[in-house]
C-alpha positions in Angstrom: -25.3 -26.3 37.8 -27.2 -25.8 41.0 -27.6 -22.1 40.2 -28.2 -22.5 36.5 -29.8 -26.0 36.0 -30.5 -25.3 32.3 -26.8 -24.8 31.5 -24.2 -27.5 31.0 -21.6 -26.1 33.4 -20.9 -26.0 37.1 -20.0 -22.9 39.1 -16.5 -23.2 40.6 -15.0 -23.3 43.1 -17.2 -25.7 45.1 -16.6 -28.6 47.4 -15.8 -32.0 45.9 -19.1 -33.5 47.3 -21.1 -30.7 45.7 -19.3 -31.0 42.4 -19.8 -34.8 42.3 -23.5 -34.3 43.0 -23.8 -31.7 40.3 -22.1 -34.0 37.7 -24.2 -37.0 38.7 -27.4 -35.0 38.4 -26.3 -33.7 35.0 -25.5 -37.2 33.7 -28.9 -38.4 34.9 -30.8 -35.6 33.2 -28.7 -36.0 30.1 -29.6 -39.7 29.9 -33.3 -38.9 30.4 -33.2 -36.3 27.6 -31.4 -38.6 25.3 -33.9 -41.4 26.0 -36.8 -39.0 25.3 -35.2 -38.0 22.0 -34.8 -41.6 21.0 -38.5 -42.4 21.5 -41.7 -41.5 19.8 -45.2 -41.4 21.2 -48.3 -42.2 19.2 -51.5 -42.2 21.4 -51.1 -45.0 23.9 -48.0 -46.3 22.2 -44.4 -45.3 23.1 -41.7 -46.5 20.7 -38.2 -46.6 22.2 -35.7 -46.8 19.4 -32.7 -47.7 21.5 -34.2 -51.0 22.6 -36.7 -51.6 19.8 -39.4 -51.7 22.5 -43.0 -50.7 22.2 -44.8 -49.8 25.4 -48.6 -49.5 25.5 -51.2 -50.0 28.2 -49.6 -52.3 30.7 -47.6 -54.1 28.0 -44.0 -53.8 26.8 -43.0 -55.6 23.7 -39.5 -56.1 22.2 -39.5 -56.3 18.4 -36.9 -57.2 15.9 -35.3 -54.1 14.2 -37.3 -54.9 11.0 -40.6 -55.2 12.8 -39.9 -52.1 14.9 -39.2 -50.1 11.8 -42.4 -51.5 10.2 -44.4 -50.4 13.3 -42.8 -47.0 13.2 -43.5 -46.6 9.5 -47.2 -47.5 10.1 -47.5 -45.0 12.9 -45.8 -42.2 10.9 -48.3 -42.8 8.1 -51.4 -43.3 10.3 -54.7 -42.5 8.7 -53.3 -42.8 5.2 -53.4 -45.7 2.8 -49.9 -47.1 2.2 -48.9 -50.0 0.0 -46.7 -52.9 1.0 -44.0 -51.7 -1.4 -44.1 -48.2 0.1 -43.7 -49.7 3.6 -40.8 -51.9 2.4 -39.1 -48.9 0.8 -39.4 -46.9 4.0 -37.7 -49.5 6.2 -35.3 -51.4 4.0 -32.6 -50.8 1.3 -32.5 -54.3 0.0 -34.4 -55.6 -3.1 -36.7 -58.5 -2.4 -39.1 -60.2 -4.7 -41.5 -61.5 -2.1 -42.2 -58.1 -0.5 -45.9 -58.6 -0.2 -45.6 -61.9 1.6 -42.9 -60.5 4.0 -44.9 -57.4 4.8 -48.2 -59.4 5.2 -46.7 -61.9 7.6 -45.0 -59.2 9.7 -48.2 -57.0 9.8 -50.2 -60.0 10.9 -47.8 -60.5 13.8 -47.7 -56.8 14.7 -51.5 -56.6 14.6 -51.7 -59.4 17.2 -48.7 -58.4 19.3 -49.4 -54.7 19.4 -53.2 -55.1 19.7 -54.1 -53.0 16.6 -57.8 -53.7 17.2 -58.7 -50.2 18.4 -58.3 -51.1 22.1 -55.3 -48.7 22.4 -56.4 -46.1 19.8 -55.2 -47.7 16.6 -56.7 -50.3 14.2 -54.9 -51.8 11.3 -57.1 -52.3 8.2 -56.2 -54.1 5.0 -58.0 -51.9 2.4 -57.2 -54.1 -0.6 -54.5 -56.4 -1.9 -51.2 -54.9 -0.7 -52.8 -51.6 0.6 -53.0 -51.0 4.4 -54.2 -48.2 6.7 -53.4 -47.8 10.4 -56.5 -45.9 11.5 -56.3 -43.8 14.6 -59.5 -44.0 16.7 -60.3 -40.7 18.3 -61.6 -41.1 21.8 
């Protein structure tokens, strides 16, 4: 692993201390790669799926799985109008009658908590009844 850091093997024979060091280094790099694969970046926002955490500016916010999925769906559909029903279908498999109220209340909370006011590059706009758009603000 010292000679070939891009490969997942260690050259043998080598001393026990050297082998332990190589394995520890490999596990550290593997964990970092996995963490990067389990996160998404949107402008100033970093979404870490493993922990349902959103990091932006100097803030780090833990969200419920539903709110995290909602935030992720908004970012994935940034600059496009999306209805509350479409958002709900992207993040849930259940059938609820009060989708509009559920999405409205959660979007209001996300707007405040994640500061979707343009300060960090995104602004959430309610275009009409049940239609939203997360606008990216180019700086």
